[in-house]
MOPAC internal coordinates of N, CA, C and O (Angstrom, degrees):
PM7 1SCF
backbone

  N    0.0000 0     0.00 0     0.00 0    0    0    0
  C    1.4640 1     0.00 0     0.00 0    1    0    0
  C    1.5626 1   108.06 1     0.00 0    2    1    0
  O    1.2310 1   122.05 1   -42.38 1    3    2    1
  N    1.3201 1   113.69 1   137.62 1    3    2    1
  C    1.5102 1   117.33 1   179.99 1    5    3    2
  C    1.5334 1   110.55 1   -84.20 1    6    5    3
  O    1.2310 1   122.06 1   -22.54 1    7    6    5
  N    1.3318 1   113.66 1   157.46 1    7    6    5
  C    1.4896 1   119.25 1   177.62 1    9    7    6
  C    1.5076 1   111.74 1  -112.33 1   10    9    7
  O    1.2310 1   120.69 1   -30.80 1   11   10    9
  N    1.3548 1   116.29 1   149.20 1   11   10    9
  C    1.4781 1   120.32 1   173.23 1   13   11   10
  C    1.5402 1   105.42 1   -98.55 1   14   13   11
  O    1.2310 1   122.68 1   -46.57 1   15   14   13
  N    1.3534 1   112.46 1   133.43 1   15   14   13
  C    1.4806 1   119.63 1  -179.32 1   17   15   14
  C    1.4823 1   108.37 1   -88.38 1   18   17   15
  O    1.2310 1   121.57 1   -25.12 1   19   18   17
  N    1.3549 1   114.60 1   154.88 1   19   18   17
  C    1.4703 1   122.42 1   177.16 1   21   19   18
  C    1.5688 1   105.89 1  -111.74 1   22   21   19
  O    1.2310 1   122.32 1   -17.00 1   23   22   21
  N    1.3300 1   113.16 1   163.00 1   23   22   21
  C    1.4994 1   120.36 1   174.88 1   25   23   22
  C    1.5263 1   108.08 1   -66.26 1   26   25   23
  O    1.2310 1   120.02 1   -46.89 1   27   26   25
  N    1.3639 1   117.57 1   133.11 1   27   26   25
  C    1.4370 1   118.25 1  -177.38 1   29   27   26
  C    1.5423 1   119.02 1   -82.06 1   30   29   27
  O    1.2310 1   121.16 1   176.85 1   31   30   29
  N    1.3324 1   115.39 1    -3.15 1   31   30   29
  C    1.4534 1   121.29 1  -175.09 1   33   31   30
  C    1.5492 1   103.87 1  -141.24 1   34   33   31
  O    1.2310 1   120.71 1   -47.43 1   35   34   33
  N    1.3646 1   116.24 1   132.57 1   35   34   33
  C    1.4659 1   122.55 1   176.44 1   37   35   34
  C    1.5676 1   106.93 1   -66.78 1   38   37   35
  O    1.2310 1   119.63 1   -46.20 1   39   38   37
  N    1.3180 1   118.31 1   133.80 1   39   38   37
  C    1.4432 1   122.32 1   178.49 1   41   39   38
  C    1.5054 1   111.55 1    56.94 1   42   41   39
  O    1.2310 1   119.77 1  -133.53 1   43   42   41
  N    1.2807 1   118.04 1    46.47 1   43   42   41
  C    1.4205 1   121.05 1  -176.58 1   45   43   42
  C    1.4852 1   116.58 1   -80.35 1   46   45   43
  O    1.2310 1   121.66 1   -24.70 1   47   46   45
  N    1.3656 1   114.44 1   155.30 1   47   46   45
  C    1.4176 1   121.77 1  -177.91 1   49   47   46
  C    1.5612 1   104.03 1  -127.02 1   50   49   47
  O    1.2310 1   119.75 1   -52.06 1   51   50   49
  N    1.3596 1   118.08 1   127.94 1   51   50   49
  C    1.4750 1   123.34 1   179.44 1   53   51   50
  C    1.5154 1   103.78 1   -84.14 1   54   53   51
  O    1.2310 1   120.19 1   -56.66 1   55   54   53
  N    1.3222 1   117.24 1   123.34 1   55   54   53
  C    1.4883 1   120.52 1   174.51 1   57   55   54
  C    1.5371 1   113.70 1   -98.60 1   58   57   55
  O    1.2310 1   120.66 1   160.80 1   59   58   57
  N    1.2880 1   116.35 1   -19.20 1   59   58   57
  C    1.5012 1   121.33 1   172.96 1   61   59   58
  C    1.5016 1   108.70 1  -159.36 1   62   61   59
  O    1.2310 1   120.14 1   -57.85 1   63   62   61
  N    1.3315 1   117.34 1   122.15 1   63   62   61
  C    1.4333 1   122.45 1  -175.49 1   65   63   62
  C    1.5640 1   112.41 1   -87.27 1   66   65   63
  O    1.2310 1   121.63 1    -5.39 1   67   66   65
  N    1.2955 1   114.49 1   174.61 1   67   66   65
  C    1.4717 1   123.52 1   178.27 1   69   67   66
  C    1.5216 1   111.73 1   -59.94 1   70   69   67
  O    1.2310 1   120.63 1   -51.89 1   71   70   69
  N    1.2621 1   116.41 1   128.11 1   71   70   69
  C    1.4732 1   125.78 1  -178.35 1   73   71   70
  C    1.5231 1   112.27 1    58.31 1   74   73   71
  O    1.2310 1   121.00 1  -140.97 1   75   74   73
  N    1.3296 1   115.68 1    39.03 1   75   74   73
  C    1.4687 1   123.21 1   178.47 1   77   75   74
  C    1.4595 1   110.97 1   -52.90 1   78   77   75
  O    1.2310 1   117.60 1   -57.14 1   79   78   77
  N    1.3127 1   122.17 1   122.86 1   79   78   77
  C    1.4822 1   123.54 1  -178.38 1   81   79   78
  C    1.5182 1   111.25 1   -68.60 1   82   81   79
  O    1.2310 1   117.83 1   149.16 1   83   82   81
  N    1.3285 1   121.74 1   -30.84 1   83   82   81
  C    1.4261 1   124.91 1   176.92 1   85   83   82
  C    1.5829 1   112.61 1   -59.53 1   86   85   83
  O    1.2310 1   120.81 1   142.58 1   87   86   85
  N    1.3132 1   116.06 1   -37.42 1   87   86   85
  C    1.4497 1   120.28 1   178.89 1   89   87   86
  C    1.5030 1   110.43 1   -61.56 1   90   89   87
  O    1.2310 1   120.73 1   133.09 1   91   90   89
  N    1.3082 1   116.20 1   -46.91 1   91   90   89
  C    1.4676 1   117.35 1   179.66 1   93   91   90
  C    1.5102 1   112.88 1   -59.96 1   94   93   91
  O    1.2310 1   119.47 1   138.89 1   95   94   93
  N    1.3550 1   118.62 1   -41.11 1   95   94   93
  C    1.4695 1   123.51 1   178.56 1   97   95   94
  C    1.5196 1   108.89 1   -66.06 1   98   97   95
  O    1.2310 1   119.73 1   135.03 1   99   98   97
  N    1.3422 1   118.13 1   -44.97 1   99   98   97
  C    1.4431 1   121.66 1  -168.61 1  101   99   98
  C    1.6029 1   113.06 1   -81.80 1  102  101   99
  O    1.2310 1   123.25 1   138.01 1  103  102  101
  N    1.4269 1   111.38 1   -41.99 1  103  102  101
  C    1.4899 1   114.64 1  -172.11 1  105  103  102
  C    1.5271 1   111.44 1  -110.94 1  106  105  103
  O    1.2310 1   120.62 1   169.87 1  107  106  105
  N    1.3271 1   116.41 1   -10.13 1  107  106  105
  C    1.4366 1   118.22 1   177.48 1  109  107  106
  C    1.5609 1   119.30 1    85.36 1  110  109  107
  O    1.2310 1   121.78 1  -167.05 1  111  110  109
  N    1.3352 1   114.19 1    12.95 1  111  110  109
  C    1.4477 1   119.69 1  -177.01 1  113  111  110
  C    1.5710 1   106.68 1  -145.28 1  114  113  111
  O    1.2310 1   122.07 1   -22.75 1  115  114  113
  N    1.3470 1   113.64 1   157.25 1  115  114  113
  C    1.4818 1   122.54 1  -179.63 1  117  115  114
  C    1.5811 1   106.17 1   -78.64 1  118  117  115
  O    1.2310 1   122.76 1   -46.33 1  119  118  117
  N    1.2832 1   112.32 1   133.67 1  119  118  117
  C    1.4977 1   120.85 1   177.07 1  121  119  118
  C    1.5301 1   109.78 1   -86.23 1  122  121  119
  O    1.2310 1   118.68 1   -68.94 1  123  122  121
  N    1.3257 1   120.13 1   111.06 1  123  122  121
  C    1.4303 1   123.18 1  -173.71 1  125  123  122
  C    1.5305 1   110.49 1  -106.86 1  126  125  123
  O    1.2310 1   119.45 1  -158.87 1  127  126  125
  N    1.3321 1   118.66 1    21.13 1  127  126  125
  C    1.4433 1   119.09 1   177.44 1  129  127  126
  C    1.5206 1   110.49 1  -131.99 1  130  129  127
  O    1.2310 1   121.11 1    17.00 1  131  130  129
  N    1.2992 1   115.48 1  -163.00 1  131  130  129
  C    1.5074 1   123.47 1   175.67 1  133  131  130
  C    1.4939 1   107.61 1  -133.68 1  134  133  131
  O    1.2310 1   121.23 1   -59.44 1  135  134  133
  N    1.3340 1   115.26 1   120.56 1  135  134  133
  C    1.4453 1   120.75 1   178.76 1  137  135  134
  C    1.5490 1   108.56 1   -94.26 1  138  137  135
  O    1.2310 1   122.38 1   -55.98 1  139  138  137
  N    1.3513 1   113.04 1   124.02 1  139  138  137
  C    1.4922 1   115.76 1  -176.58 1  141  139  138
  C    1.4817 1   110.26 1  -134.38 1  142  141  139
  O    1.2310 1   120.77 1   -17.58 1  143  142  141
  N    1.3237 1   116.13 1   162.42 1  143  142  141
  C    1.4742 1   126.52 1   172.52 1  145  143  142
  C    1.4771 1   107.82 1  -149.62 1  146  145  143
  O    1.2310 1   119.46 1   -15.01 1  147  146  145
  N    1.3289 1   118.63 1   164.99 1  147  146  145
  C    1.4957 1   119.49 1   171.43 1  149  147  146
  C    1.4947 1   108.42 1   -77.71 1  150  149  147
  O    1.2310 1   120.84 1   -24.66 1  151  150  149
  N    1.2085 1   116.00 1   155.34 1  151  150  149
  C    1.5214 1   121.15 1  -176.31 1  153  151  150
  C    1.5340 1   112.05 1   -58.33 1  154  153  151
  O    1.2310 1   119.11 1   149.57 1  155  154  153
  N    1.3316 1   119.31 1   -30.43 1  155  154  153
  C    1.4536 1   123.16 1  -177.56 1  157  155  154
  C    1.5853 1   110.79 1   -92.64 1  158  157  155
  O    1.2310 1   121.11 1   171.39 1  159  158  157
  N    1.3137 1   115.49 1    -8.61 1  159  158  157
  C    1.5126 1   123.39 1  -174.99 1  161  159  158
  C    1.5121 1   111.27 1    50.80 1  162  161  159
  O    1.2310 1   121.13 1  -135.72 1  163  162  161
  N    1.3892 1   115.44 1    44.28 1  163  162  161
  C    1.4611 1   122.34 1   175.84 1  165  163  162
  C    1.5164 1   113.26 1  -122.27 1  166  165  163
  O    1.2310 1   120.84 1   149.20 1  167  166  165
  N    1.3211 1   116.00 1   -30.80 1  167  166  165
  C    1.5007 1   121.23 1  -171.36 1  169  167  166
  C    1.5224 1   107.15 1   -79.06 1  170  169  167
  O    1.2310 1   120.21 1   -54.04 1  171  170  169
  N    1.3265 1   117.21 1   125.96 1  171  170  169
  C    1.4257 1   122.93 1   179.44 1  173  171  170
  C    1.5927 1   113.17 1  -102.01 1  174  173  171
  O    1.2310 1   121.18 1  -174.38 1  175  174  173
  N    1.3742 1   115.34 1     5.62 1  175  174  173
  C    1.4664 1   119.54 1  -177.10 1  177  175  174
  C    1.5027 1   108.69 1   -89.49 1  178  177  175
  O    1.2310 1   120.15 1   -49.59 1  179  178  177
  N    1.2707 1   117.33 1   130.41 1  179  178  177
  C    1.4673 1   123.79 1   174.45 1  181  179  178
  C    1.5237 1   109.49 1  -122.75 1  182  181  179
  O    1.2310 1   119.67 1   -59.78 1  183  182  181
  N    1.2855 1   118.23 1   120.22 1  183  182  181
  C    1.4575 1   124.33 1  -179.51 1  185  183  182
  C    1.4738 1   111.99 1   -90.75 1  186  185  183
  O    1.2310 1   118.50 1   -32.43 1  187  186  185
  N    1.3695 1   120.47 1   147.57 1  187  186  185
  C    1.4087 1   124.44 1   170.73 1  189  187  186
  C    1.5568 1   107.59 1   -61.70 1  190  189  187
  O    1.2310 1   119.85 1   -39.48 1  191  190  189
  N    1.2732 1   117.88 1   140.52 1  191  190  189
  C    1.4551 1   121.36 1   177.36 1  193  191  190
  C    1.5227 1   115.22 1   -84.43 1  194  193  191
  O    1.2310 1   121.55 1   171.44 1  195  194  193
  N    1.3147 1   114.64 1    -8.56 1  195  194  193
  C    1.4835 1   120.64 1  -177.27 1  197  195  194
  C    1.4652 1   108.97 1   172.73 1  198  197  195
  O    1.2310 1   120.83 1    19.94 1  199  198  197
  N    1.3163 1   116.02 1  -160.06 1  199  198  197
  C    1.4894 1   120.09 1   177.28 1  201  199  198
  C    1.5079 1   107.28 1   -86.40 1  202  201  199
  O    1.2310 1   122.27 1   -66.59 1  203  202  201
  N    1.3181 1   113.25 1   113.41 1  203  202  201
  C    1.5209 1   119.48 1  -174.50 1  205  203  202
  C    1.4632 1   112.06 1  -143.32 1  206  205  203
  O    1.2310 1   119.75 1     0.72 1  207  206  205
  N    1.3632 1   118.08 1  -179.28 1  207  206  205
  C    1.4910 1   123.27 1   178.24 1  209  207  206
  C    1.4943 1   105.96 1  -127.76 1  210  209  207
  O    1.2310 1   121.16 1   -56.43 1  211  210  209
  N    1.3133 1   115.39 1   123.57 1  211  210  209
  C    1.4522 1   122.21 1   173.45 1  213  211  210
  C    1.5439 1   108.54 1   -70.03 1  214  213  211
  O    1.2310 1   120.56 1   -57.21 1  215  214  213
  N    1.2949 1   116.54 1   122.79 1  215  214  213
  C    1.4789 1   122.29 1   179.68 1  217  215  214
  C    1.5182 1   114.34 1  -104.32 1  218  217  215
  O    1.2310 1   122.42 1   148.79 1  219  218  217
  N    1.3951 1   112.97 1   -31.21 1  219  218  217
  C    1.4724 1   116.58 1  -179.46 1  221  219  218
  C    1.5459 1   106.45 1  -148.87 1  222  221  219
  O    1.2310 1   120.80 1   -33.62 1  223  222  221
  N    1.3591 1   116.07 1   146.38 1  223  222  221
  C    1.4563 1   120.80 1   179.25 1  225  223  222
  C    1.5405 1   105.03 1  -155.49 1  226  225  223
  O    1.2310 1   120.49 1   -49.15 1  227  226  225
  N    1.3001 1   116.66 1   130.85 1  227  226  225
  C    1.4322 1   117.55 1   177.68 1  229  227  226
  C    1.5714 1   110.30 1   154.47 1  230  229  227
  O    1.2310 1   121.58 1    20.64 1  231  230  229
  N    1.3331 1   114.58 1  -159.36 1  231  230  229
  C    1.4422 1   125.68 1  -175.39 1  233  231  230
  C    1.5628 1   109.40 1  -103.16 1  234  233  231
  O    1.2310 1   120.45 1   -44.44 1  235  234  233
  N    1.2865 1   116.75 1   135.56 1  235  234  233
  C    1.4597 1   121.80 1   175.11 1  237  235  234
  C    1.5314 1   107.65 1  -125.26 1  238  237  235
  O    1.2310 1   118.66 1   -45.91 1  239  238  237
  N    1.3319 1   120.16 1   134.09 1  239  238  237
  C    1.4714 1   121.87 1  -174.43 1  241  239  238
  C    1.5554 1   114.54 1   -57.26 1  242  241  239
  O    1.2310 1   120.72 1   144.42 1  243  242  241
  N    1.3604 1   116.23 1   -35.58 1  243  242  241
  C    1.4356 1   118.85 1   179.24 1  245  243  242
  C    1.5448 1   114.41 1  -101.91 1  246  245  243
  O    1.2310 1   121.31 1   165.47 1  247  246  245
  N    1.2806 1   115.09 1   -14.53 1  247  246  245
  C    1.5379 1   120.57 1  -175.13 1  249  247  246
  C    1.4872 1   111.55 1  -107.49 1  250  249  247
  O    1.2310 1   117.31 1   167.78 1  251  250  249
  N    1.2606 1   122.72 1   -12.22 1  251  250  249
  C    1.4721 1   124.21 1  -178.50 1  253  251  250
  C    1.4583 1   110.05 1    74.40 1  254  253  251
  O    1.2310 1   119.56 1    35.98 1  255  254  253
  N    1.3109 1   118.44 1  -144.02 1  255  254  253
  C    1.4844 1   125.24 1   174.30 1  257  255  254
  C    1.5450 1   108.19 1   -65.88 1  258  257  255
  O    1.2310 1   122.00 1   -56.48 1  259  258  257
  N    1.3721 1   113.78 1   123.52 1  259  258  257
  C    1.4884 1   117.80 1  -178.94 1  261  259  258
  C    1.4704 1   109.36 1  -127.54 1  262  261  259
  O    1.2310 1   121.11 1   -48.85 1  263  262  261
  N    1.3643 1   115.47 1   131.15 1  263  262  261
  C    1.4054 1   125.50 1   173.91 1  265  263  262
  C    1.5311 1   109.17 1  -128.25 1  266  265  263
  O    1.2310 1   120.57 1   -64.23 1  267  266  265
  N    1.3308 1   116.52 1   115.77 1  267  266  265
  C    1.4830 1   119.61 1  -176.54 1  269  267  266
  C    1.5558 1   104.84 1  -110.18 1  270  269  267
  O    1.2310 1   121.72 1   -56.68 1  271  270  269
  N    1.3169 1   114.31 1   123.32 1  271  270  269
  C    1.4842 1   122.08 1   176.03 1  273  271  270
  C    1.5165 1   108.52 1  -124.76 1  274  273  271
  O    1.2310 1   120.31 1   -54.40 1  275  274  273
  N    1.3083 1   117.00 1   125.60 1  275  274  273
  C    1.4994 1   121.50 1   175.52 1  277  275  274
  C    1.5053 1   109.44 1   -93.53 1  278  277  275
  O    1.2310 1   121.61 1   -57.04 1  279  278  277
  N    1.3021 1   114.53 1   122.96 1  279  278  277
  C    1.5012 1   120.60 1   179.15 1  281  279  278
  C    1.5443 1   106.83 1  -108.83 1  282  281  279
  O    1.2310 1   120.90 1   -60.50 1  283  282  281
  N    1.2533 1   115.88 1   119.50 1  283  282  281
  C    1.5306 1   119.20 1  -179.86 1  285  283  282
  C    1.5570 1   106.22 1  -100.17 1  286  285  283
  O    1.2310 1   121.82 1   -25.93 1  287  286  285
  N    1.3580 1   114.11 1   154.07 1  287  286  285
  C    1.4321 1   122.33 1   173.45 1  289  287  286
  C    1.6104 1   110.67 1    60.01 1  290  289  287
  O    1.2310 1   122.36 1  -124.19 1  291  290  289
  N    1.3284 1   113.08 1    55.81 1  291  290  289
  C    1.4469 1   114.82 1  -177.51 1  293  291  290
  C    1.5965 1   108.36 1  -111.03 1  294  293  291
  O    1.2310 1   121.65 1   -28.10 1  295  294  293
  N    1.2932 1   114.45 1   151.90 1  295  294  293
  C    1.4182 1   119.98 1   170.19 1  297  295  294
  C    1.5289 1   109.16 1   -79.23 1  298  297  295
  O    1.2310 1   121.12 1   -48.76 1  299  298  297
  N    1.4142 1   115.46 1   131.24 1  299  298  297
  C    1.4222 1   117.57 1  -179.85 1  301  299  298
  C    1.5778 1   109.27 1   -98.24 1  302  301  299
  O    1.2310 1   120.10 1   180.00 1  303  302  301

């Protein structure tokens, strides 16, 4: 059975979407994630969007704080 994912931040703002074309032009690689923040840029809480597995968590020099969660069996 597939799962429906929820937004991980209340009142979130997407700053770069999945496969964002500007990333390819600016950084030279395809963007395979979603960059988000809360609209006030004050909330530090990030909720899981569903049942998933954390594969990476930490700091990246060009990406900042990075959390990678793989969600299987999702509705698109």
